C-alpha positions in Angstrom: 89.5 94.9 105.3 86.2 96.1 104.0 85.2 99.8 104.1 82.6 102.1 102.6 82.9 104.9 100.1 81.8 108.2 101.8 80.4 111.2 100.1 82.7 114.2 99.8 80.7 116.8 97.8 80.1 115.4 94.4 82.9 112.8 94.8 83.4 109.9 97.0 86.3 109.0 99.3 87.8 106.2 101.4 88.9 106.7 105.0 92.2 105.1 105.6 93.0 103.9 109.1 96.2 105.4 110.7 97.8 102.0 111.0 97.6 101.4 107.2 98.9 104.9 106.5 101.9 104.4 108.7 102.5 100.9 107.4 102.5 102.1 103.7 104.7 105.1 104.5 102.1 107.6 103.2 102.4 111.3 103.7 100.1 114.2 102.8 100.7 113.7 99.1 100.2 110.4 97.3 100.2 108.9 93.8 96.8 107.6 92.7 96.5 105.1 89.8 94.3 102.4 88.4 95.9 99.1 87.6 94.1 96.0 86.4 90.8 97.2 87.8 92.3 98.1 91.2 92.8 101.6 92.7 96.4 101.9 93.9 97.4 104.6 96.4 101.2 104.9 96.7 103.7 107.2 98.4 105.3 109.7 96.2 109.0 110.1 95.6 110.4 113.6 95.3 111.3 114.7 91.8 114.8 113.8 90.8 115.2 111.7 93.9 118.5 109.9 93.7 120.0 112.0 90.9 122.9 113.3 93.1 123.9 109.8 94.1 123.7 108.5 90.5 125.9 111.4 89.4 128.4 110.7 92.1 128.6 107.0 91.1 128.9 107.9 87.4 131.9 110.2 88.3 133.5 107.5 90.3 133.4 105.2 87.3 134.5 108.0 84.9 131.2 107.7 83.2 130.1 111.4 83.4 131.0 112.5 79.9 128.8 114.4 77.4 126.6 112.1 75.3 127.2 114.2 72.2 130.2 116.3 71.3 129.8 120.1 71.7 128.7 121.8 68.5 129.8 125.4 68.0 127.1 127.9 67.1 127.2 131.1 65.2 127.4 132.9 68.6 130.6 130.9 69.5 132.2 131.6 66.2 131.3 135.3 65.6 130.2 137.0 68.8 132.0 135.4 71.8 135.2 137.0 73.0 137.5 135.9 75.8 
């Protein structure tokens, strides 16, 4: 599909037909990038999307341990009281 760049102040923009927006699953916020000389407009994924499911799967496989062992600090040794 060919289209034209339209002036928007000092910038330029592209009008996207509703059918393309729906087909691509775009919402009000998109990711914009340049790859191999092409402008890519992609739907965004929420920050930390899928983290809860990944944590659940790790727990099911008993793989949710600390990466490094706890290291006591001066606070732990001198100031902390139970």
